[in-house]
C-alpha positions in Angstrom: 16.6 271.0 130.3 15.4 270.1 133.8 17.8 272.6 135.3 17.1 275.5 137.6 18.0 279.0 136.4 19.3 281.7 138.7 16.3 283.8 139.8 18.3 285.9 142.2 19.1 289.5 141.3 22.2 289.6 139.2 24.2 292.3 140.9 26.6 292.7 138.0 23.7 293.9 135.8 21.9 295.7 138.7 24.2 296.8 141.5 26.3 299.9 142.1 29.0 299.8 139.4 32.2 300.6 141.3 31.2 298.3 144.2 30.4 295.4 141.9 33.7 295.9 140.0 35.6 295.9 143.3 33.7 292.9 144.7 34.6 291.0 141.6 38.1 292.4 141.2 39.6 291.7 144.6 39.0 287.9 144.5 40.5 287.8 141.0 43.5 289.9 142.2 44.2 287.7 145.2 43.6 284.6 143.0 46.1 285.8 140.4 48.5 286.6 143.3 48.3 283.1 144.6 48.5 281.6 141.1 51.7 283.7 140.6 53.0 282.3 143.9 53.1 278.8 142.3 56.1 279.8 140.2 57.3 282.4 142.6 57.6 279.9 145.4 59.5 277.6 143.0 61.9 280.4 142.1 62.5 281.6 145.7 63.1 278.1 147.0 65.4 276.9 144.2 67.2 280.3 144.2 68.1 279.9 147.8 68.6 276.1 148.1 70.0 275.2 144.6 71.6 278.4 143.2 71.3 281.2 140.6 71.5 278.8 137.6 68.4 277.1 138.9 66.7 280.5 139.6 67.4 281.6 136.0 65.9 278.3 134.8 62.8 278.2 136.9 62.1 281.9 137.1 63.2 283.3 133.7 63.6 281.2 130.6 61.0 278.5 131.3 58.5 281.0 132.6 58.6 282.9 129.3 58.1 279.6 127.3 55.3 278.4 129.6 53.5 281.7 129.2 53.7 281.4 125.5 52.0 278.0 125.4 49.7 278.2 128.4 48.9 281.9 127.6 47.7 281.0 124.2 45.2 278.6 125.6 44.1 281.0 128.4 43.4 283.6 125.7 41.4 281.1 123.8 39.5 280.2 126.9 38.6 283.8 127.4 36.2 283.3 124.5 34.3 280.8 126.6 34.2 283.3 129.5 32.8 286.1 127.3 30.2 283.8 125.6 29.0 282.3 129.0 28.9 285.8 130.6 26.7 287.1 127.7 24.4 284.1 127.8 24.2 284.2 131.6 23.4 287.9 131.5 20.6 287.2 129.0 19.4 284.2 131.1 19.7 281.7 128.2 20.1 278.4 130.2 20.5 276.0 127.2 23.2 278.1 125.6 25.1 278.4 128.9 24.9 274.6 129.3 26.4 273.8 125.9 29.1 276.5 126.3 30.2 275.0 129.6 30.4 271.4 128.3 32.1 272.4 125.1 34.7 274.4 127.0 35.6 271.6 129.4 35.8 269.0 126.6 38.0 271.4 124.6 40.3 271.9 127.6 41.0 268.2 127.9 41.7 267.9 124.2 44.0 271.0 124.2 45.7 269.8 127.4 46.8 266.5 125.7 48.1 268.4 122.7 50.0 271.0 124.8 51.5 268.3 127.0 53.0 266.5 123.9 54.3 269.8 122.4 55.8 271.0 125.6 57.6 267.7 126.4 58.9 267.1 122.9 59.9 270.6 121.8 61.1 272.1 125.1 64.9 271.6 124.5 64.9 273.0 120.8 62.8 276.0 121.9 65.1 276.7 124.8 68.1 276.4 122.5 66.5 278.9 120.0 66.1 281.3 123.0 69.9 281.1 123.5 69.5 279.8 127.1 72.9 279.9 128.8 74.7 276.5 128.8 74.9 276.4 132.6 71.1 276.9 132.8 69.6 274.8 129.9 69.6 271.3 131.6 67.8 272.7 134.6 65.3 274.4 132.4 64.6 271.3 130.2 64.0 269.1 133.3 61.7 271.7 134.9 59.6 272.4 131.8 59.1 268.7 130.9 57.7 267.9 134.3 55.6 271.0 134.3 54.0 270.1 130.9 53.2 266.6 132.2 50.6 268.4 134.3 49.1 270.5 131.5 45.6 269.0 131.5 45.0 269.9 135.1 46.3 273.4 134.6 44.0 274.0 131.6 41.0 272.5 133.4 41.5 274.7 136.4 41.8 277.8 134.2 38.7 277.0 132.1 36.7 276.1 135.2 37.7 279.3 137.0 36.8 281.2 133.9 33.3 279.7 133.9 32.8 280.6 137.5 34.0 284.2 136.9 31.7 284.5 133.8 28.7 283.9 136.0 30.0 286.5 138.5 31.6 284.2 141.1 35.3 285.2 141.6 35.5 284.1 145.2 35.6 280.3 144.8 38.5 280.3 142.3 40.3 282.4 144.9 39.6 280.0 147.8 40.8 277.0 145.7 44.0 278.8 144.7 44.8 279.7 148.3 44.5 276.1 149.3 46.7 274.9 146.3 49.2 277.6 146.7 50.0 276.6 150.3 50.1 273.0 149.2 52.6 274.0 146.5 54.8 275.9 149.0 54.7 273.0 151.5 55.6 270.5 148.7 58.3 272.8 147.4 60.0 272.8 150.8 59.6 269.1 151.2 60.9 268.1 147.7 63.6 270.8 147.4 64.8 271.6 150.9 64.3 268.2 152.6 64.6 265.7 149.8 67.1 267.8 147.7 65.2 267.0 144.4 66.3 270.4 142.9 64.3 271.8 140.0 62.5 268.5 139.5 61.1 268.8 143.0 59.9 272.3 142.3 58.2 271.2 139.1 56.6 268.2 140.8 55.2 270.4 143.6 53.7 272.7 141.0 51.9 270.0 139.0 50.5 268.2 142.1 49.1 271.5 143.3 47.5 272.2 139.9 45.9 268.8 140.0 44.3 269.7 143.3 43.0 273.0 142.0 41.4 271.3 139.0 39.6 268.8 141.2 38.3 271.6 143.4 37.0 273.8 140.6 35.4 270.9 138.7 33.7 269.8 141.9 32.1 273.2 142.2 30.8 273.0 138.7 29.3 269.6 139.3 27.6 270.5 142.6 25.8 273.6 141.5 22.0 273.6 140.7 22.4 276.7 138.4 22.4 276.7 134.6 26.2 276.3 134.4 26.2 272.8 136.0 28.8 270.3 134.7 27.5 266.8 133.9 30.2 264.4 132.7 27.8 262.3 130.6 26.9 265.4 128.6 30.6 266.3 127.9 31.1 266.8 124.2 32.2 269.5 121.8 29.3 271.3 120.2 30.6 272.5 116.8 28.6 275.7 116.6 29.4 276.7 120.2 33.1 275.9 119.7 33.1 278.2 116.6 31.6 281.0 118.7 34.1 280.5 121.5 37.0 280.4 119.1 35.8 283.5 117.1 36.2 285.5 120.3 39.0 283.5 122.0 41.3 283.0 119.1 42.3 286.7 118.7 42.9 286.8 122.5 45.0 283.7 122.3 47.0 285.0 119.4 47.4 288.3 121.2 48.7 286.5 124.2 51.0 284.4 122.0 52.4 287.5 120.3 53.1 289.1 123.7 54.9 285.9 124.7 56.8 285.6 121.4 58.0 289.2 121.8 58.9 288.4 125.4 60.8 285.3 124.2 62.7 287.5 121.8 63.4 290.0 124.6 64.5 287.1 126.8 66.8 285.9 124.1 68.3 289.4 124.0 68.7 289.4 127.8 70.3 286.0 127.6 73.1 287.5 125.6 74.0 289.8 128.6 75.0 286.8 130.8 73.7 284.8 133.7 73.7 287.7 136.2 71.4 289.7 133.9 69.2 286.6 133.2 68.8 286.0 137.0 68.1 289.7 137.6 65.5 289.7 134.8 63.8 286.7 136.4 63.8 288.2 139.9 62.5 291.5 138.6 59.8 289.6 136.7 58.5 288.3 140.0 58.4 291.7 141.6 56.7 293.6 138.8 54.3 290.6 138.7 52.4 292.5 141.4 51.5 295.2 138.9 50.5 292.7 136.2 48.3 290.8 138.6 46.5 294.0 139.5 46.0 295.3 136.0 45.0 291.9 134.5 42.5 291.4 137.2 40.9 294.7 136.3 40.9 293.6 132.6 39.1 290.3 133.5 36.7 292.3 135.6 36.0 294.6 132.7 35.4 291.7 130.3 32.9 290.0 132.6 31.1 293.2 133.7 30.8 294.4 130.1 29.9 290.9 128.8 27.0 290.4 131.2 25.6 294.0 130.8 26.0 293.7 127.0 24.0 290.4 127.2 21.4 292.1 129.3 21.3 295.0 126.7 22.3 297.7 129.2 24.2 300.0 126.9 24.7 303.0 129.3 25.9 300.6 132.1 28.4 299.2 129.6 29.9 302.7 129.1 29.8 303.6 132.8 31.6 300.3 133.5 34.5 301.2 131.2 34.9 304.7 132.7 34.9 303.3 136.3 37.4 300.6 135.4 39.8 303.3 133.9 39.5 305.4 137.1 40.2 302.4 139.3 43.2 301.5 137.1 44.8 304.9 137.4 44.3 305.1 141.2 45.6 301.5 141.8 48.6 301.9 139.4 49.7 305.1 141.3 49.5 303.2 144.6 51.4 300.2 143.2 54.1 302.4 141.7 54.7 303.9 145.2 54.8 300.5 146.9 57.3 299.1 144.3 59.6 302.1 144.4 59.8 302.0 148.2 59.8 298.2 148.7 61.2 296.9 145.4 64.8 296.4 146.5 63.7 294.4 149.6 61.4 292.3 147.4 64.3 291.6 145.0 66.4 290.4 147.9 63.8 287.7 148.6 64.8 286.0 145.3 68.6 286.2 145.4 71.4 287.2 147.8 73.9 287.6 144.9 75.0 291.3 145.0 75.6 291.6 141.3 72.2 290.2 140.4 70.5 292.5 143.0 72.3 295.6 141.6 71.1 294.9 138.0 67.6 294.1 139.3 67.4 297.4 141.2 68.4 299.4 138.1 65.6 297.6 136.1 63.0 298.2 138.8 63.6 302.0 139.1 63.5 302.4 135.3 60.4 300.4 134.6 58.0 301.1 137.5 57.3 304.8 136.6 56.3 303.7 133.1 53.4 301.4 134.2 50.8 304.2 133.8 51.4 304.1 130.0 50.0 300.5 129.8 46.6 300.6 131.6 44.5 301.9 128.7 45.6 298.8 126.7 44.3 296.4 129.3 41.0 298.1 130.2 40.0 298.9 126.6 40.9 295.5 125.2 39.0 293.8 128.1 36.0 295.9 127.5 36.0 295.4 123.7 36.4 291.6 124.2 33.3 291.7 126.5 31.1 292.9 123.5 32.8 290.3 121.2 35.2 292.7 119.5 38.4 290.7 119.8 40.2 291.1 116.4 41.2 294.7 116.6 42.7 294.5 120.1 44.8 291.6 118.7 45.9 293.5 115.7 46.8 296.6 117.7 48.7 294.5 120.2 50.4 292.6 117.4 51.6 295.7 115.5 52.0 298.2 118.3 53.5 296.0 121.0 55.1 292.9 119.5 56.7 294.3 116.3 58.1 297.3 118.2 59.7 295.0 120.8 61.2 292.7 118.1 62.5 295.7 116.1 64.1 297.2 119.2 65.8 294.0 120.4 67.0 293.3 116.9 68.3 296.8 116.0 68.4 298.9 119.3 69.8 296.5 121.9 73.2 295.9 120.0 73.8 299.7 120.4 72.7 299.7 124.1 73.8 296.3 125.4 72.5 296.7 129.0 69.5 295.6 131.0 67.9 299.0 130.6 68.6 298.8 126.9 66.6 295.6 126.8 63.8 296.9 129.0 63.3 300.1 127.0 61.2 298.3 124.4 58.4 297.9 126.9 57.4 301.5 127.6 58.1 302.4 124.0 55.6 299.7 122.8 53.0 300.7 125.5 52.9 304.4 124.5 52.5 303.6 120.8 49.8 301.0 121.4 47.9 303.2 123.9 47.6 305.9 121.3 46.3 303.4 118.7 43.8 301.9 121.3 42.4 305.4 122.1 41.9 306.2 118.4 40.2 302.9 117.6 38.0 302.8 120.8 36.7 306.3 120.5 36.2 306.5 116.7 35.7 303.1 115.2 34.8 300.4 117.8 31.4 298.9 118.8 31.7 301.0 122.0 32.4 304.3 120.3 29.5 306.8 120.8 28.8 307.0 117.0 28.4 303.2 116.7 26.2 302.8 119.8 23.0 302.2 117.8 24.7 299.3 115.9 25.7 297.6 119.1 23.0 294.9 118.9 22.8 294.6 115.1 24.3 291.2 114.3 
């Protein structure tokens, strides 16, 4: 191969567990925060400079649809993160090399496909979601420009996933901070100065994503370690792609099912009127603080478990899961307190409309105390994915979360046509899925104590 391997001690497989998880977790958390700020900055600036219809378009309806399509790919890409983490933990340089090049080539191909789908089908999909008439033109314009930048978006996400797989969560953070500030600056320039409306917000986002892709690909090209990117070797290796898809496809389908259920919930919210749609969008930005935290812990669990599984350190795998759960409980309690105290102020950052803020406040005080019922789902599914067990988390999420939400919106919401009536399907689905995850994880999964001896039998 003519490539150096990493002879330094791998702290993820050797260091103090809680310290390594936190060292890895915080850059992901802040990175997710700055990534979230891309769309949040768009929502805040158009909400104040253009109006509540533009806020509903940029922050609510389009966000749900974008999460459906981009989220599917990000889930698929997690297969590459798991494979690379396992091979890197096992010090298999040739396998890491092919996984990296297959992943980047696949990102480019998928980016072209998603761009076409997003641009062509955006209006029909928004119409199916019953987007309000005074919002849909804004939403179509925003989403078409957004999807024009899909390739850069996917390349950044895949490149950042590769860096995290080898235990580097700091550089993706640094790149996101740079790009987030670029996005905010461009937002203000295009929307507040040039009065380009939602088109300006979308353009600011895709230019920033292009910058983030350039930075992360540059990091992969400069390294001397086994994960180095060489463009002349860029091709899709069929065997490696099958491995990546075998783990990533269930995660992508799980993400898509979450998003589809959210699209259906959004369609239910859309029937409650523009004030409720705008409040739902604003609340979605505020509770994003919790989702950033818990998803960062889930990613940390996947990488930590993946590398230790690759290094055949079974007890360390189990300890890692326990420490992740403990951290999740502590952090969720802190986050609940922060959101209950500061939530109304945070809502006011997105809209000054009194009716919208009142609905958003009701939503916030109902939802925040229920977050504890979700954390088992994120940590257990992240851990299971780290050992390559991706299908059951997808099935549990599909049945326990998505079907429950769809059934509630279809049959429950007509009897409780309020924002709380729409939101109730979330904690209901989390409680049922958490019970299912605990049963599967403790009794039947690869990580259950009784299956421990089979962990390395292919």
